[in-house]
N, C-alpha and C positions, 0 to 999 in steps of 0.2 A: 676488861679482861675479857677478849673475844669466845665464843662461841666455839670448842671443839668440834667436830665433826668425825675424832680416830673410832668412837663405839656408837651404839644405835642409843639415841635416851631414851629415856622412862617419862619423859611429859605427858600427861595425861590429855589428848584432845576433849574438847567442850562437848561433843556431839557423845561421847563414850561417858560423859561423866553428869552432865547441866540436863536437868530436867526442860525438856523443850514440846510447844504446841503445835496442834499438827498445823497449819499453818510453817510456822517458822521451820520447822522440820521439811517439809515442802519447798522450802522456797530456797534453804540450803542444795537441798539436793538437787533445784531447777541452777543454780548455779553451777554447781559440783559436772553438772551435764552440759551447762555449758563449757566448764574450763578443758575437760577432759575433751573435746571440739575445737577448741581455741588451741591445745594439746599435743594434736595426733593420738590424742591414749588409744583409740583403741587399731588403730593400722597395725602395731602388729599383731595384733593376736587373729585378725581377718586376713592378713599374709602368712600365717599361721597354721592356721582352718585349708587355705589353699595346698600349700605342701602334705598337712596330714591326710587331704582327703583326695589326692592325687591322681593315685593308683585304685580307689573305692571303684566300682561300678556306679553311672549316675545316676542308675535305678536304686541304687541300692538307699535306705533307711537309715539314719543316723541318728542321735540324741546325742544332744549339748546340752552338760549343765553349769551353773549360774551362781559362784556361793561367792554370796555378798553382792545381788545387785544391784540395790539401793533404788535408783532415777529409774531402772529397769532402759536405761540407751545402750548398753550394750548389748544386751539381748533383741534391741528392735533392729541395730548397724547387721549381727546375725540373721537375722529374719531376709531383711532385705538383701544380703551378700549370698543368701543360697536362693534367693527368688533369681537373682543376676544370672547364677551356675544353675540355676534348674533342678535342683535336690533338695532334694526332701528331707528338714529336717526337725527335729521334737525339739521343741524347746522348753529347757526347765528350770527354774530360779529358785532359790532360796536364801532368803535374807534373815537375820536377828529378828530385826524391828518388824512392829508386826505397823507400822505407816510405810513403810518402803513399798506393801503389797498392793492399798490400798489407792497411792501416788504413783506405784509404775501402773495398775491398770487403766485409774483417769486418763491417762496420757499416751495409751498404746491401742493403735485403731483398733476397730473392732473385726475387722478383717485380719487381723495380727494375734495368731493364737498365741499366748506363752503360758506356761501353767507357771505362774507365780506362784511361790509358796514362803509362810512364817514360818521358823525353827531353827533350829541348832541343828547346824549339817551335823554335827556325830549321832542325833537322833533319823537321821532322813535315812528313809527305807525305802530304795528305788523298786516299784513293780515292775520296771526293764529294764535291761541289761545297760547302763553310761554308757556310749562312746569314748566320749572325750567330756572332759571339766577344766572348767576357765574361773580365774579367779583375779577383778582385776581391782587396786588398789585397797584392797583389804589385809591382805596381810601385815601390815605394817601398823594395824595395832593389835597385833601379836605374838605375843613373846617368843622368844628361841626354841624354849621346850614347847611352849603350845604350836610353833608353828613343824616341829618335828611329828608329833601326833597326827596335824592334819595332812601332811604331807605320806604321813605311812597312809591317812584313811586313804586317801584319793587313787596313791600310789595301789591301793586291795580294787575300789574300785569303777578307776577310769578302765575300761577293757582295751582304748586304742593308745589312746595318750592324755597328757594333761599339763596348762599351761599357766602360769603367774606371772601376772605381770606387776610392778611394784615402782618407786620410787630409787631415784640411785642417791643416794646422800650426798651430798656436798655442797660446798658455801654456795657455790655460783645460785643453782633452785632456789637456794634457801632466798638467799637475799633477794636474787630478782622475784619471785614468788609475791613476797611479803608487797612488792614494789606496788607489781600489776595489781593485785589484788582490794589495794587500796584506790587506787586509781581509777580502775572499775566498779570498786563500791560493791566487792560480791557482797552474800552474805557476812556479817559479824562473823559468823559459829567458820568459814571459808577462810577470812581474813587472820582469823586467829591458828585451826588448825595447816591449816595449809604446809605453813613451816613448819609446823609441830611436826608434818606427818612426814617431810622431811629429814627431819631430825629425826624421826622414830625407824629411816626406811632402812637402805642397805649396799654393802659394798659388795663386791666379787667375794671374799672370803669369810663375809659372815655368812653368806650364801652356802659357801665350800662343805662350814662345818655345821651348818641346819642339818643339809644332805647325809652327812656324815652322819650326824646325831639321829637321821631319821633310816638311817640302816644299808643307803643308796649306794653301791660302789661309785669310785671317780673315776667320773667318763657317763655315767647311766644318765645324767640331765646334762638339759644343755645352758650355760648361762651367755644371756647376749646383753650389749647394751644398744641400747635405739635412741635417739633422737627424740624429744630432748629430756635428757637428764634419768631414761627407764631403764630400769634395769630387768629382765625379764628371764624368768624359771620354767626348762617346759623337758618336754617326755616323751616322745614315738614310743610305740610299743610293739 
């Protein structure tokens, strides 16, 4: 009997449940960054930031917070984007795993300042206003109930808007990613957790239900599909 994609899977990912060494975790994050590059993961967020900052003064300073930064590759991409746009951007990242901070710092050039932090996002108290909050490939680790709480939090904290990038639950990427990960010989966590992440991810009606539970009125946030099988939710204030 085939797997059903009608509802979000509750299957756990190895990265969330298995004890892992620093070297193992670093190798896994490095492979995930490769996956992000190959599958154009960060493109929609950079396009949205273009739109979100279009009417802001070029000299205006903005602060971007990334929730669940992992290898730090998205924050480094945003830093490169800010240089191209000649816009001053303060970059902050918060990740639950303390190993992420050490790993992300080590692969970030010394002339690129990113404020990597460790901790639970709900315990984070910004020292300065946060203009934009972003989160990429992180929300599928949360339950619907946790997500509603998270969205209420980012809605309260983000002064100008927020963007959640994640996966579209579908059989095509589920099977295609599993085959690609095996051929590429990516880390065993990536081979196992990639398809599980897709099974744990979202369809449009999931996001509509979660946004409603978070107290957002219909139409307040935008739900958009992007190639390849990405489902992203955003809000501009």
